C-alpha positions as CSV (number, residue, x, y, z in Angstrom):
1,M,103.1,127.6,135.5
2,R,102.1,124.0,136.0
3,R,98.8,124.6,134.1
4,L,100.8,126.1,131.2
5,L,103.1,123.1,131.0
6,S,100.1,120.8,131.0
7,I,98.6,122.7,128.1
8,L,101.8,122.6,126.2
9,L,102.3,118.9,126.8
10,L,98.7,118.2,125.7
11,S,99.2,120.2,122.5
12,I,102.4,118.2,121.7
13,I,100.5,114.9,122.2
14,V,97.6,116.1,120.0
15,E,100.1,117.3,117.4
16,S,101.9,114.0,117.2
17,T,99.0,111.6,117.5
18,Y,96.1,111.2,115.0
19,G,93.3,108.8,114.7
20,Q,92.1,107.7,111.3
21,V,91.8,110.8,109.0
22,L,89.3,109.2,106.5
23,K,86.1,107.6,107.8
24,S,84.9,104.5,106.1
25,N,81.2,105.4,106.2
26,D,81.9,108.3,103.9
27,Y,82.6,105.8,101.1
28,K,79.9,103.3,101.8
29,K,77.7,105.2,99.4
30,Y,79.8,103.8,96.5
31,V,79.3,100.2,97.5
32,D,75.6,100.8,98.1
33,E,75.3,102.2,94.6
34,F,77.2,99.3,93.0
35,N,75.1,96.8,94.8
36,K,71.9,98.5,93.8
37,N,72.7,98.6,90.1
38,D,74.3,95.2,89.9
39,N,72.9,92.2,88.1
40,E,74.6,89.6,90.3
41,L,74.7,86.7,87.9
42,Y,77.4,84.7,89.6
43,K,77.7,84.4,93.4
44,L,80.6,82.0,93.5
45,G,83.0,83.8,95.8
46,D,83.1,84.1,99.6
47,F,81.7,87.6,99.6
48,P,78.5,88.2,97.6
49,N,77.0,91.6,97.4
50,E,75.3,91.5,100.7
51,K,78.7,90.9,102.4
52,A,80.6,93.3,100.2
53,W,80.7,96.3,102.5
54,G,81.6,94.2,105.6
55,F,84.6,92.8,103.7
56,L,85.7,96.1,102.2
57,E,85.4,98.2,105.3
58,K,87.6,95.7,107.1
59,N,90.2,95.2,104.4
60,I,90.8,98.0,102.0
61,P,92.8,101.2,102.3
62,L,90.6,104.3,102.1
63,F,91.2,106.8,99.3
64,D,89.9,110.3,99.0
65,C,90.7,113.0,96.3
66,P,89.0,115.8,94.4
67,D,88.8,113.7,91.2
68,K,85.6,111.9,92.1
69,Q,85.6,109.7,88.9
70,L,89.0,108.4,90.0
71,E,87.8,107.9,93.5
72,K,84.7,106.1,92.5
73,T,86.7,103.8,90.2
74,Y,89.0,103.0,93.1
75,Y,86.1,101.7,95.2
76,F,84.5,100.0,92.2
77,R,87.6,98.0,91.5
78,W,87.8,96.8,95.1
79,W,84.1,96.0,94.9
80,T,84.8,93.8,91.8
81,Y,88.0,92.3,93.2
82,R,86.3,90.7,96.3
83,K,83.9,88.9,94.0
84,H,86.8,86.8,92.8
85,I,88.0,85.6,96.2
86,R,86.9,82.0,96.1
87,N,87.4,79.3,98.8
88,T,88.2,75.8,97.4
89,P,89.1,72.5,99.0
90,E,92.7,73.6,98.5
91,G,92.3,77.0,100.1
92,H,91.5,80.4,98.6
93,I,92.2,81.3,95.1
94,I,91.6,84.5,93.0
95,T,89.7,84.0,89.8
96,E,89.9,85.9,86.5
97,F,86.4,85.2,85.2
98,L,83.3,84.9,87.4
99,P,81.6,82.3,85.3
100,N,83.4,79.0,84.7
101,V,85.2,79.0,81.3
102,N,86.4,75.9,79.6
103,W,90.0,77.0,79.1
104,A,90.5,77.5,82.9
105,G,92.2,75.0,85.2
106,K,90.8,73.6,88.4
107,Y,88.4,75.8,90.3
108,N,88.3,78.1,87.3
109,S,91.9,79.2,88.0
110,I,93.9,80.9,85.2
111,A,97.6,81.8,85.6
112,C,97.5,84.7,83.0
113,A,96.8,87.6,85.4
114,A,97.7,85.8,88.6
115,A,100.8,88.0,89.2
116,L,98.5,91.0,89.0
117,H,96.2,89.4,91.5
118,F,99.0,89.5,94.0
119,M,100.1,93.0,93.1
120,E,96.5,94.3,93.6
121,G,95.7,92.1,96.6
122,R,98.8,93.0,98.5
123,W,97.0,96.1,99.8
124,L,94.3,94.2,101.5
125,Q,94.5,93.6,105.3
126,E,93.8,89.9,105.1
127,T,96.9,87.9,104.1
128,S,95.7,84.2,104.4
129,Y,94.0,84.3,101.0
130,F,97.3,85.0,99.2
131,E,99.3,82.5,101.2
132,E,96.8,79.9,100.2
133,Y,96.8,81.2,96.6
134,A,100.6,80.9,96.4
135,R,100.5,77.4,97.7
136,F,97.8,76.5,95.2
137,W,100.0,77.5,92.2
138,L,103.2,76.0,93.5
139,K,102.2,73.0,95.6
140,G,98.6,72.3,94.8
141,S,96.5,71.6,91.7
142,G,97.6,74.9,90.1
143,A,101.1,73.6,89.7
144,K,99.9,71.6,86.7
145,T,98.7,74.8,84.9
146,A,101.0,77.5,86.4
147,R,103.0,77.6,83.1
148,G,99.9,77.5,80.9
149,Y,100.3,81.2,80.6
150,S,103.1,83.6,81.3
151,F,103.2,84.1,85.0
152,W,105.9,85.8,87.1
153,I,105.0,84.2,90.4
154,A,108.4,84.6,92.3
155,N,108.5,88.3,91.5
156,A,104.8,88.7,92.5
157,L,105.5,86.9,95.8
158,E,108.5,89.0,96.5
159,N,106.4,92.2,95.9
160,Y,103.6,90.8,98.0
161,T,105.9,90.1,101.0
162,N,107.5,93.5,100.7
163,V,104.1,94.7,102.0
164,H,103.3,91.8,104.3
165,P,106.6,90.2,105.3
166,N,106.5,86.4,105.6
167,D,109.9,84.8,105.6
168,A,108.5,81.4,106.7
169,L,106.2,81.3,103.6
170,L,109.1,82.2,101.3
171,A,111.3,79.6,102.8
172,E,108.6,77.0,102.4
173,L,107.9,77.9,98.8
174,F,111.5,78.5,97.7
175,P,112.1,74.9,96.4
176,Y,108.9,75.0,94.4
177,L,109.8,78.4,92.9
178,E,113.1,76.9,91.9
179,Q,111.4,74.0,90.3
180,N,109.0,76.3,88.5
181,F,111.8,78.3,87.0
182,S,113.7,75.2,85.9
183,L,110.6,74.0,84.1
184,W,110.2,77.3,82.3
185,E,113.8,76.9,81.1
186,K,113.2,73.3,80.0
187,E,109.9,74.1,78.2
188,H,110.4,77.6,76.9
189,R,114.1,78.3,76.4
190,D,115.9,77.2,73.3
191,S,119.4,77.3,71.8
192,T,119.2,81.0,71.1
193,G,119.3,81.7,74.8
194,F,115.9,83.4,74.6
195,F,112.6,82.3,76.2
196,W,109.8,82.0,73.7
197,Q,106.1,82.3,74.1
198,T,103.0,82.3,71.8
199,D,101.1,85.5,71.8
200,N,97.9,83.8,73.1
201,K,99.7,82.2,76.0
202,D,101.3,85.6,76.7
203,G,97.7,86.7,77.1
204,M,97.9,88.6,73.9
205,E,96.2,86.6,71.1
206,I,96.0,87.8,67.5
207,S,98.9,90.3,67.9
208,I,100.6,91.8,64.9
209,S,103.9,90.3,65.8
210,G,102.3,86.9,66.2
211,E,101.2,86.9,62.5
212,Y,104.7,86.3,61.1
213,P,104.5,83.4,58.6
214,G,105.8,80.2,60.0
215,S,106.0,81.5,63.6
216,K,102.9,79.6,64.7
217,T,102.4,82.8,66.8
218,K,105.6,81.9,68.7
219,G,108.1,84.7,69.4
220,Y,111.1,85.8,71.4
221,R,109.2,88.4,73.2
222,A,110.2,91.1,75.7
223,T,107.3,90.1,77.9
224,I,108.3,86.5,78.7
225,N,112.0,87.3,78.8
226,S,111.4,90.2,81.2
227,Y,109.2,87.9,83.3
228,M,111.9,85.3,83.5
229,F,114.6,87.9,84.4
230,A,112.3,88.9,87.2
231,E,111.9,85.3,88.3
232,A,115.7,84.8,88.4
233,E,116.2,88.1,90.2
234,A,113.6,87.2,92.8
235,L,115.1,83.8,93.4
236,K,118.5,85.5,93.9
237,N,117.0,87.9,96.4
238,L,115.2,85.1,98.2
239,A,118.4,83.0,98.3
240,V,120.2,86.0,100.0
241,K,117.4,86.2,102.5
242,L,117.7,82.5,103.2
243,G,121.4,82.8,103.6
244,D,122.3,80.6,100.6
245,A,125.2,82.4,98.9
246,E,125.7,79.7,96.3
247,K,122.2,79.8,95.0
248,A,122.2,83.6,95.1
249,K,125.1,83.6,92.8
250,Y,123.6,81.0,90.6
251,Y,120.3,82.9,90.0
252,G,122.1,86.2,89.9
253,N,124.1,85.0,86.9
254,K,121.0,83.7,85.2
255,A,119.3,87.1,85.8
256,D,122.2,88.9,84.3
257,T,122.2,86.7,81.2
258,I,118.5,87.2,80.6
259,K,118.8,90.9,81.2
260,N,121.6,91.2,78.6
261,N,119.5,89.3,76.1
262,V,116.6,91.6,76.6
263,N,118.7,94.8,76.4
264,N,121.2,93.7,73.7
265,R,119.1,91.5,71.4
266,L,115.4,92.5,71.8
267,W,116.1,96.2,71.6
268,D,115.7,97.6,68.1
269,Q,118.2,100.5,68.0
270,Q,116.6,102.0,64.9
271,A,113.1,102.2,66.3
272,S,114.3,102.8,69.9
273,F,111.9,100.2,71.2
274,Y,111.8,96.6,72.4
275,K,110.4,94.3,69.7
276,V,109.4,90.7,69.1
277,I,111.7,88.4,67.1
278,P,109.3,86.0,65.5
279,W,110.2,82.3,66.1
280,G,111.6,80.7,62.9
281,S,112.7,84.0,61.4
282,K,116.0,83.9,59.5
283,N,118.9,85.7,61.3
284,L,116.5,86.5,64.2
285,F,115.2,89.7,62.6
286,F,112.6,91.9,64.3
287,S,108.9,92.1,63.7
288,D,108.2,95.6,62.2
289,A,105.4,96.2,64.8
290,I,105.8,98.6,67.7
291,E,103.5,97.1,70.3
292,L,102.6,98.4,73.8
293,H,104.1,95.3,75.5
294,G,107.5,96.7,74.5
295,Y,107.3,98.7,77.7
296,T,107.3,95.6,79.8
297,P,111.0,95.7,80.7
298,W,110.5,98.9,82.6
299,Y,108.0,97.1,84.8
300,F,111.0,95.3,86.2
301,N,113.5,98.2,85.9
302,I,115.6,96.2,83.3
303,P,116.5,98.9,80.7
304,P,119.5,101.2,80.9
305,A,119.0,104.9,81.2
306,N,119.7,105.6,77.5
307,Y,116.8,103.5,76.3
308,S,114.2,106.1,77.7
309,A,113.6,107.5,74.2
310,A,111.0,104.6,73.8
311,W,108.7,106.6,76.0
312,K,108.3,109.3,73.3
313,Y,105.6,107.0,71.7
314,L,103.3,106.7,74.7
315,M,101.5,110.1,74.4
316,D,101.7,110.3,70.6
317,S,98.3,109.6,68.9
318,K,100.2,108.2,65.8
319,F,101.4,105.5,68.1
320,F,99.7,104.6,71.5
321,Y,97.7,107.5,72.8
322,A,93.9,107.4,72.4
323,K,91.0,108.7,74.5
324,Y,90.3,105.2,75.9
325,G,93.8,103.9,75.3
326,P,96.6,103.3,75.2
327,T,96.3,101.1,72.1
328,T,98.0,97.7,72.1
329,A,99.8,98.4,68.8
330,A,101.0,101.6,67.1
331,Q,98.1,103.2,65.3
332,N,100.3,104.0,62.2
333,H,101.1,100.3,61.5
334,P,99.3,99.0,58.4
335,K,97.9,96.0,60.3
336,F,96.5,98.1,63.2
337,K,92.8,97.6,63.4
338,I,89.8,97.7,65.6
339,S,87.8,94.8,64.4
340,Y,84.4,93.5,65.2
341,E,85.0,90.3,63.1
342,G,87.0,87.1,63.8
343,H,88.3,86.4,67.2
344,E,86.6,88.5,69.9
345,C,89.9,89.2,71.8
346,Q,92.4,90.8,69.5
347,W,95.6,92.5,70.5
348,N,96.3,94.3,67.2
349,G,94.9,97.6,68.3
350,P,92.2,97.5,71.0
351,S,93.1,98.8,74.5
352,W,93.3,96.1,77.2
353,P,93.3,96.9,80.9
354,F,96.0,94.2,81.4
355,S,98.4,96.0,79.1
356,T,97.4,99.4,80.5
357,S,98.2,98.1,84.0
358,I,101.7,96.9,82.9
359,T,102.4,100.1,81.1
360,L,101.4,102.4,83.9
361,T,103.4,100.4,86.5
362,A,106.3,100.6,84.1
363,L,105.8,104.4,83.7
364,A,105.7,104.9,87.5
365,N,109.1,103.1,87.6
366,V,110.5,105.4,84.9
367,L,109.3,108.5,86.8
368,N,110.8,107.1,90.1
369,N,114.0,105.5,88.9
370,Y,115.2,107.1,85.7
371,Q,116.3,110.6,84.6
372,Q,114.6,111.3,81.2
373,K,112.7,114.0,79.3
374,Y,110.0,112.1,77.5
375,V,107.2,111.5,80.1
376,S,106.1,113.3,83.2
377,A,104.0,112.8,86.3
378,G,101.3,114.8,84.5
379,D,101.3,112.1,81.8
380,Y,100.9,109.4,84.4
381,Y,97.8,111.1,85.9
382,K,96.4,111.8,82.4
383,L,96.6,108.1,81.4
384,L,95.4,106.9,84.8
385,S,92.4,109.3,84.5
386,N,91.7,108.0,80.9
387,Y,91.9,104.4,82.3
388,S,89.4,105.4,85.0
389,Q,87.1,107.0,82.4
390,S,87.1,103.7,80.5
391,H,85.6,101.9,83.5
392,Q,82.0,102.6,82.3
393,I,79.2,101.3,80.1
394,T,76.1,102.9,78.7
395,F,73.1,100.7,78.3
396,P,70.5,101.1,75.6
397,D,68.1,102.8,78.1
398,G,70.7,105.5,78.7
399,R,72.0,104.3,82.1
400,T,75.7,104.8,82.5
401,M,77.3,102.5,85.1
402,P,80.8,101.6,86.3
403,W,82.1,98.6,84.4
404,I,85.2,96.5,83.8
405,D,85.3,94.0,81.0
406,E,87.9,92.7,78.4
407,N,89.0,94.7,75.4
408,I,88.1,98.3,74.7
409,N,87.6,100.3,71.5
410,P,90.2,103.0,72.2
411,Y,88.1,105.6,70.3
412,T,84.6,105.0,71.6
413,G,85.0,103.2,74.9
414,D,82.9,100.3,73.7
415,W,83.7,96.9,75.3
416,I,84.4,95.0,72.1
417,S,84.2,91.4,73.2
418,R,80.9,92.1,75.1
419,T,79.3,93.8,72.1
420,R,80.2,90.7,70.0
421,L,79.5,88.0,72.5
422,K,76.0,89.0,73.5
423,T,74.8,88.0,70.0
424,W,77.5,85.4,69.2
425,E,75.2,82.3,68.9
426,N,71.7,82.4,67.6
427,G,71.5,86.1,68.7
428,T,72.6,85.5,72.2
429,W,75.5,84.5,74.5
430,S,77.4,81.3,73.7
431,K,77.9,78.8,76.5
432,G,81.1,77.6,74.8
433,K,82.4,81.1,75.0
434,G,81.8,81.4,78.7
435,G,78.1,82.2,78.8
436,E,76.2,85.3,79.7
437,E,78.3,88.4,80.6
438,R,81.6,86.4,80.5
439,G,83.7,89.5,80.9
440,K,81.7,91.4,83.5
441,D,83.8,92.4,86.5
442,Y,86.8,90.9,84.7
443,N,89.8,90.4,87.1
444,H,92.7,90.6,84.6
445,S,94.4,93.9,85.5
446,T,95.3,96.3,88.3
447,F,93.9,99.7,89.1
448,N,94.2,100.3,92.8
449,D,97.8,99.3,92.9
450,L,98.4,102.1,90.4
451,I,96.7,104.5,92.8
452,I,98.6,103.4,95.9
453,S,102.1,102.6,94.6
454,G,102.0,105.0,91.6
455,L,99.9,108.1,92.2
456,I,100.1,108.2,96.1
457,G,103.6,106.8,95.7
458,V,103.9,104.1,98.4
459,R,107.0,102.2,97.1
460,P,107.4,98.9,98.9
461,T,110.9,97.7,99.6
462,S,112.4,94.7,101.4
463,A,113.9,97.0,104.0
464,N,112.1,98.0,107.2
465,E,111.2,101.4,105.8
466,L,108.4,103.4,104.3
467,V,109.2,105.1,101.0
468,I,106.7,107.5,99.5
469,N,107.3,109.2,96.2
470,P,104.1,110.9,95.1
471,L,103.0,111.5,91.5
472,V,99.9,113.4,92.5
473,P,98.8,116.4,90.3
474,I,99.3,118.8,93.1
475,E,98.7,121.9,90.9
476,Q,95.1,120.5,90.5
477,W,94.5,118.9,93.9
478,D,94.1,120.9,97.2
479,Y,93.7,117.7,99.2
480,Y,93.9,113.9,99.0
481,G,94.2,111.1,101.5
482,L,95.1,107.4,101.8
483,D,94.2,105.8,105.1
484,H,93.9,102.4,106.8
485,L,96.9,101.1,104.8
486,S,98.4,98.0,106.2
487,Y,102.2,98.0,105.5
488,K,104.7,95.7,107.3
489,G,102.3,95.3,110.2
490,K,101.8,99.1,110.6
491,N,98.8,101.2,110.0
492,I,99.8,104.0,107.6
493,S,97.9,107.3,107.0
494,I,98.9,109.8,104.4
495,Y,97.1,113.0,103.6
496,Y,97.6,116.4,102.0
497,D,95.4,119.4,102.9
498,K,96.4,122.7,101.5
499,T,94.4,124.8,104.0
500,G,93.8,122.3,106.8
501,K,90.0,122.9,106.4
502,H,89.1,119.8,104.3
503,Y,90.1,117.3,107.0
504,N,90.1,119.7,109.9
505,K,93.6,118.5,110.8
506,K,97.1,120.0,110.5
507,K,97.5,121.6,107.1
508,G,100.1,120.5,104.6
509,Y,101.4,117.0,104.0
510,V,101.2,114.6,106.9
511,I,102.2,111.0,107.3
512,S,101.3,108.9,110.4
513,V,102.4,105.4,111.4
514,D,100.1,103.7,114.0
515,G,98.6,107.1,114.8
516,M,101.9,108.8,115.4
517,V,102.9,111.6,113.0
518,V,106.3,110.8,111.5
519,H,106.5,113.5,108.8
520,T,105.0,116.9,108.1
521,S,105.8,119.3,105.2
522,K,104.1,122.1,103.4
523,M,103.8,120.1,100.1
524,P,103.9,116.4,99.2
525,Q,107.4,115.3,98.7
526,N,109.6,112.2,98.5
527,V,109.9,110.7,102.0
528,K,111.8,107.7,103.5
529,I,110.9,106.8,107.0
530,K,112.5,104.1,109.1
531,L,109.9,101.8,110.7
């Protein structure tokens, strides 16, 4: 009898305690391949190729799925991301370009994609880089250029600390975040109540809506106004956390005002879409262009439920859908074009990873937070898969390799700016344009955050809880796993194994926290777990 009880007790312990399901050495092959095929032109970061695996093995969540293209792109994007972690006299920053470019700030810093650097980097184990990066933008040399491009830093920090809580950092930086918001209002808000931005400083130069005569590319855009709503909302939330009710009310009122402007004045009822009002236009009329950045408000959950009809355009090939898309402007607009003339970085048609990142994050929010009939989890996976497929290049000798660069021809997958820049000046690269392979390993977008928070469905909140709402294509996948995930100081493991034979563990859907099983079910499902 005593022996039987011991066996039962042992079985309970084994059932409730797991080690790491995924093994890091199973994925080292990807990094070895990337290193082998890489022309490592710029070794400016802390972790050159010879140190890549040591850094990645220690820091990244492991991901496994039947879609090996998606899986490979996941490891490729972490492999490229670590190239951009650069130590400076002011601490670590994350760069956008590997070579120094003359439009960057100190240490080659650029604010344009910095919020996305935090969104992607929040899934790394190491946190000191991002504490230093935040201080750089708010207290260091970066404060001089933090508004050089649209940059939603308060929201990015809030999202970052939802994964790695750090109330002391938020308290330290709160006054600087307030100052930053105040300067945005002073420099970019006018008597209309709108924030304005030029298309190029929104990171979207040569856009259709930026061509309005007399606008000087300025516009009241859903992008900058959504970002500033998110800043005010984040400041409100931080004030609540810090126990300052007066400031919470102050920023809450500002957030409400900006949100009302976005929903009531930038929404074109006839087109069922958010549009740009060109600066200087009489009676504040809309641009006639339907552009992909009109989905930005959903990135911050701004729109009301009855605006969801905007998503009917996303999978429509007359509008945004393309093999290597989505396109940055509706394809049926007369000014839509895929041009190999003029400026090398145009936003009047080509697909851009930056815009794809924003759109897919917004789509995940729609699928999680809205009741609607226009898009599905299957659409999310299809677009994510297309995005993954775009991470390639084929060289003249026939070699095809993983690649991330700037703008993409949405029909052929060609990296447009690269094709043009490699013969820009006297048949070769122009130093004034950034030099050789300016856009190689470009750090201007997210991908792995779309896997973790979107597809796998880890939805960070400020509460001491783990929320998982998967969007995985379960009708196509018999297994998948995410392991070694650092979340609120816990080690999270998530896997699904239809038969139990792939991972040789318990079959079904299993979630573990610090090695202890906290959820099991037959199929992946929405889960909320108190930590």
